[in-house]
C-alpha positions in Angstrom: 65.9 108.9 101.9 68.3 106.3 100.5 66.9 103.1 99.0 67.7 99.7 100.2 70.6 98.0 98.4 69.5 94.4 97.4 71.4 91.3 98.4 72.6 90.7 94.8 74.4 94.0 94.9 75.8 94.1 98.4 76.6 90.5 99.4 76.8 90.0 103.2 77.7 86.6 104.8 75.5 85.2 107.6 78.1 86.3 110.1 77.8 89.9 109.0 81.0 90.1 107.0 81.3 91.5 103.4 81.6 89.0 100.6 85.3 89.1 99.5 87.1 90.7 102.3 85.2 88.8 105.0 85.5 91.9 107.3 82.7 93.3 109.4 82.1 97.0 109.6 83.4 97.3 113.2 86.7 95.6 112.1 87.7 98.4 109.8 89.9 101.3 110.9 89.8 104.8 109.4 93.5 104.5 108.3 94.1 101.7 105.8 97.4 100.4 104.5 97.0 98.5 101.2 99.4 95.9 99.9 99.3 93.5 97.0 100.8 90.4 98.6 98.7 88.7 101.4 102.0 87.7 103.1 103.0 91.4 103.3 100.0 91.9 105.6 101.6 89.5 108.0 104.9 91.4 107.7 103.3 94.7 108.5 101.2 93.1 111.2 104.5 92.5 113.1 104.9 96.2 113.5 101.6 96.6 115.3 101.5 97.0 119.0 98.1 95.2 119.3 95.9 93.2 116.9 92.1 93.1 117.0 91.5 90.7 114.1 93.3 88.7 111.5 91.0 87.6 108.5 91.9 85.9 105.3 89.9 84.9 102.2 91.5 84.1 98.8 94.1 86.8 98.1 92.4 89.2 100.6 94.2 89.2 104.0 93.3 91.8 106.6 94.7 92.7 110.0 93.4 95.5 112.2 95.3 96.8 115.2 97.1 99.7 116.7 100.5 101.3 115.9 101.7 103.9 118.5 98.2 104.8 119.4 96.8 104.9 115.9 94.2 102.3 114.8 95.2 100.9 111.4 93.9 98.2 109.1 96.3 96.5 106.7 94.5 94.9 103.7 95.9 93.0 100.7 94.3 93.6 97.3 96.1 91.1 95.1 97.2 92.0 91.6 95.5 94.4 89.2 93.0 97.2 89.0 90.1 94.7 88.8 91.0 93.5 92.4 91.3 97.1 93.5 87.7 97.7 92.3 86.6 94.9 94.6 88.6 96.1 97.6 87.7 99.8 97.3 84.0 99.2 96.9 84.0 96.8 99.9 86.0 99.1 102.1 83.7 101.9 101.3 80.7 99.7 102.0 82.1 98.7 105.4 82.5 102.4 106.2 79.4 103.9 104.7 76.6 101.4 104.4 74.5 100.2 107.3 74.5 96.4 106.9 71.4 95.9 109.0 69.2 98.2 106.8 71.2 98.0 103.6 71.1 101.7 103.3 73.8 104.4 103.0 74.8 105.8 106.3 73.5 109.4 106.8 77.0 110.7 107.9 79.9 110.0 105.5 82.9 108.3 107.0 86.1 109.2 105.1 89.0 106.7 104.8 92.7 107.4 104.5 94.2 104.8 102.1 97.9 104.4 101.4 99.1 101.6 99.1 102.6 100.3 99.6 103.7 98.6 96.4 106.6 97.5 94.3 107.3 98.9 90.9 109.5 99.1 87.8 111.5 102.3 87.3 111.5 104.0 83.9 114.1 106.8 84.4 117.7 106.9 85.5 116.8 109.2 88.4 114.6 106.5 90.0 117.1 103.6 90.3 116.4 100.3 92.1 115.7 101.0 95.8 114.1 104.4 95.2 110.7 105.2 96.9 108.3 106.9 94.4 104.9 108.3 95.3 102.4 108.4 92.4 101.4 112.0 92.2 99.5 111.2 89.1 98.5 107.8 87.7 98.0 106.9 84.0 95.4 104.2 83.9 95.5 101.6 81.1 92.8 99.5 82.8 89.5 101.1 82.1 87.9 100.4 85.5 87.1 104.1 86.1 85.0 104.4 82.9 82.3 102.2 84.4 81.4 104.8 87.1 79.4 108.0 86.6 81.3 111.2 87.2 84.7 109.9 86.2 85.2 113.0 84.0 85.3 115.2 87.1 88.4 113.4 88.7 90.5 113.0 85.5 93.2 115.3 84.2 92.0 115.8 80.6 94.9 118.1 79.6 97.5 115.5 80.5 95.5 112.7 78.8 95.5 114.6 75.5 99.2 115.2 75.8 99.8 111.5 76.4 97.8 110.5 73.3 99.7 113.0 71.2 103.3 112.2 72.4 102.7 108.5 72.6 101.1 108.5 69.1 98.6 106.2 70.7 98.1 103.0 68.5 95.9 100.7 70.7 92.4 100.9 69.5 89.6 100.5 72.0 91.7 101.6 74.9 92.1 105.2 76.1 94.4 106.0 79.0 93.0 108.2 81.8 94.9 110.2 84.4 94.0 110.7 88.0 95.8 112.6 90.8 96.5 111.3 94.2 95.0 113.2 97.1 97.2 116.3 97.5 96.8 116.6 101.3 97.8 112.9 101.8 100.8 113.3 99.5 102.0 116.2 101.6 101.4 114.1 104.7 103.3 111.0 103.5 106.0 112.3 101.2 109.0 114.3 102.4 112.6 114.5 101.2 113.0 110.7 101.3 110.2 110.0 98.8 110.1 111.2 95.3 106.9 112.1 93.5 106.3 111.0 89.9 103.8 110.1 87.2 103.0 106.3 87.3 101.6 104.1 84.5 99.2 101.6 86.0 99.2 98.8 83.5 96.4 96.3 83.1 98.9 93.4 82.9 102.5 92.5 83.7 103.8 91.4 80.3 102.5 93.0 77.1 100.9 96.0 78.8 104.3 96.9 80.3 106.2 96.3 77.1 107.5 92.8 78.0 107.8 90.5 75.0 108.1 86.7 75.5 106.5 84.6 72.8 103.7 87.0 71.8 104.6 90.0 69.7 103.4 93.5 70.9 100.8 95.5 69.1 102.9 98.6 69.5 106.6 97.6 70.1 107.6 101.2 70.5 105.2 102.1 73.3 107.5 101.5 76.2 110.2 103.7 74.6 107.6 106.4 74.0 106.5 106.3 77.6 110.1 106.6 78.8 110.6 109.6 76.5 107.4 111.4 77.4 107.9 114.8 79.0 105.4 117.5 79.9 106.0 120.7 81.9 109.4 119.3 82.9 107.9 116.1 84.3 108.5 112.5 83.1 106.8 109.2 83.6 108.7 107.5 86.5 107.4 104.0 86.9 105.1 101.1 86.1 102.8 99.3 88.5 99.3 97.9 88.3 96.9 99.4 90.8 97.4 103.1 91.5 94.9 104.5 88.9 91.9 102.5 90.1 92.8 103.4 93.7 93.2 107.1 93.1 90.2 107.3 90.8 87.7 105.3 92.8 88.8 106.9 96.1 88.4 110.4 94.6 84.8 109.5 93.3 83.9 108.1 96.8 85.4 111.0 98.7 88.3 109.2 100.4 92.0 110.2 100.5 94.3 107.8 98.7 97.7 107.5 97.3 100.3 104.9 96.2 104.0 104.8 97.1 106.2 102.1 95.6 109.7 100.8 96.1 111.5 100.5 92.8 112.6 96.9 92.4 113.3 96.8 88.6 115.2 99.2 86.4 113.4 98.9 83.0 116.0 101.1 81.4 119.1 99.3 82.5 117.2 96.0 82.7 118.2 95.3 86.3 115.9 93.4 88.7 116.0 93.0 92.5 114.2 89.8 93.2 115.2 90.0 96.9 113.3 93.3 97.3 111.9 92.4 100.7 115.1 93.9 102.2 114.1 97.3 100.7 110.6 97.4 102.1 110.9 97.7 105.9 112.0 101.4 105.9 109.1 102.3 103.6 106.6 100.4 105.7 107.9 102.1 108.9 107.7 105.5 107.1 104.1 105.0 106.1 103.1 103.7 109.5 104.7 106.7 111.1 103.1 109.3 108.8 99.6 107.9 108.0 
């Protein structure tokens, strides 16, 4: 028998919606497309044949509807793994907690979660415009360490190799590695989407090796990340959410993955600020295959 979850832990509005997302359980589909930018939810919403709801609160914007007979929710998560912690926990609560009794549902409802993002490429073989799926994510955020059982979903061998090759200098911060769901990777990625190892940084500037006015604690870290190689694989790109998504979903029992459009070449220092032209084909691909 599951115990009741108190109001301080599961915050439900008077209208029956969850605290941050403002969604009600019946408004969530089993297939969820995640994006960072709230405006991108509206963009993807234009592809839907029918809309059931359109809900916004802060950086969280959600639309649920249908695409060629498939019920899909599109949800924005904002920037960073801390936001992903909010979104994943609230989506899981919508699917697996009875809001009337505040108890866990007796039958688990799995979600399929695909994040469509933008990213900075770290290798010549992932130039601007490439689509890269995060087969494994290196988390620099620490979110996963707050949850019991994280050891079971981490790749400890790759973690040790990262610490060795990167000559890790940042005290108090230990990278973790989590794999995306293998069956979902096979479902979404084909010849048109590369697979790679992604660094999920806990910031946009210093954590990704960008130096403006503040000096970096380890100025060589980005170069060491670019040079890393293990079993013929290299780190392909930077982004900011894939590790928390993959890790939390694995702990909760959901299928999840991240696929990004490369909009910045960190090696050749190129940047495509008009990347919105590169996203439609990736959006269509994910909607077709999810």
